[in-house]
N, C-alpha and C positions, 0 to 999 in steps of 0.2 A: 119904169125902170130909171135909175139915175145915170148920169154919164160915168160914174165910178163903180158902176154895177155891171157885171157880164154873166150872162147865162150861157154856158157853153158845155161841149161834151168834156167830161173830167179826164184828167191826165194822171200819171203816177205821181207827179209833184203834189196833186191835191190830197192824195191820201193821208198824209199826217194831219192835215186840217179837218178832213172827214173824220178821222178817228177821234180827234178832240171833240167836234161837235157830236158825235154818236155817243161818246161817254157821258158828256153832260146830260144828254136825254133819254138815257136808259132808265127804266122803271125803278132800279135799285138807287138811283140818284135822283129821283122825283119826276123824271120824265115820263114819256109814254111809249118809248120804243121798247120792243119786246124781245128782241134778239139782238145779241152782239155779234157783229161780223168782223172777220180777221182782215189784216193787211192783204193776204192773198186773196180772199174773197173779193175785195174792192179792186184789186189787180186784175182779176179776171174780167170784172165789169169793164174796167178801162179798156183791157184788150178786145172785148166784143162790143165796143162803143154803146154801151147800154147804160152809162152813168152820165147823168147832167149835174152839174154844179152851178152854184151862183157864188161869185167871188165879188166881193166888196172891198175895194182898197186893198186887194192882195189876200184878204181872209175869206175862208169858206164860211158863208152864212147859211147855206142850204145845199141840198142834195136829193136826188131821186134817182131810183133805179129801176130797171125792168129785169126780170129773170124768167126763165123758162120753167114749165112745170116738169120738165124731163129731168130733174134733178135726181141724182142717184139716191140720196139720203136727205129728203126734204125735211125741214125743221117739223117738230111736233105740232105746232101751231098750223102750219100750212096744211099737214096731213089732216088735221081736224076740220079746218075749212073745206077741203076738197071732199070729205066724207059727207059733210052737209050739204054741199053745193058743189058738184062736178064740174070740171071745167069744160067749156065748149071747146071744138077744134081750133087750134092755132092760136088759143088764149095765151097770154102772158100775164105773170104776176106784177103787178104795179106796187114798188115799194121796196125796201122802206122809203118813205119821205121824212125828211127832218129839215126843220127850219129853225134858226137860232131865235131864242125867245125875244130878243129886241126887235126882230125882223117881222114876227107874226102880224097876221091882219092886214098886211099890205100887198097882197095879191102875188106873192113870191111863189107860193106852191102852184097857184095855177099858170104863171109864166114858165116855171120849169116843166110842169106838166105838158104844156103846149110844145115846148121843145123837144121833150120825149116823143111825143106823138109824131112829130115831123118823120122820125126814123121809123115809125110802126105804123104807118097809115093804114087804116082800114081793119087792123087787127083788134080783137076784144081784149079787155084786161079785166082782171079780177084783183081785189085788194081786201084787206081788212083793217078795222080800226077798232081799238077798244071802245066798248059800249059806254064807258063813262069819259069819254073825251068829246063833249059836244061840239066843241070849236074845230077839230079836225073833221068831224062828220058833216058839219055845215060847209067848210071850206071844200069837201069832196063833193057834196050835193051841188054847190055852185059851179063846180067843174063839169057837171052833167053826168055825174055817175048816180046810178040807182042801186037802192037798197036790196039785197037779195034774201037777208034775213039775219037772225042771230045765231050763233053758235058758241059753245064753250069749250075752252081748253084750259086744262089743269085748274078748274073753278073760277076762271075769269071769262066774262062775257065779251064776245066781239061782234061786231057787225061786218057782214060780208058785202062788199059793193061790187058792181061791175060797170064797165063802159064799153059801149058796143062798137067803138072805133069810129 
């Protein structure tokens, strides 16, 4: 981490930068993010203190969230993962995680995950990564996450992973 880089809990002021980063990394724009989340969704994450961001020179260059599996209407992709791999008790959903292209490969994802884990000590996590995203799979393995297996959502293969806390 450099002096001009801060990994902190996200605030409402971070949301416009998060939305910009998210948009650039959605699948229709050539990225690997599977779901577009709204301003309101990110605001709830801020309110629940479940959003970690990385700011570099005032710009959001990365973010990661945790959500509970108790969502009323989880996204289809989450339903697909949970059908294939039921969540253990007290488990949370890790992600999405997004790192600006220019910042990848520098350990930022791991640093943000460490900050998130401080608030969730001892709790297991589950996540998914597109099977055709080897760099993300490698980064998550380096963070100590274990593969559960592959599942399909709307014809796209994903790898489910877990972290035991």
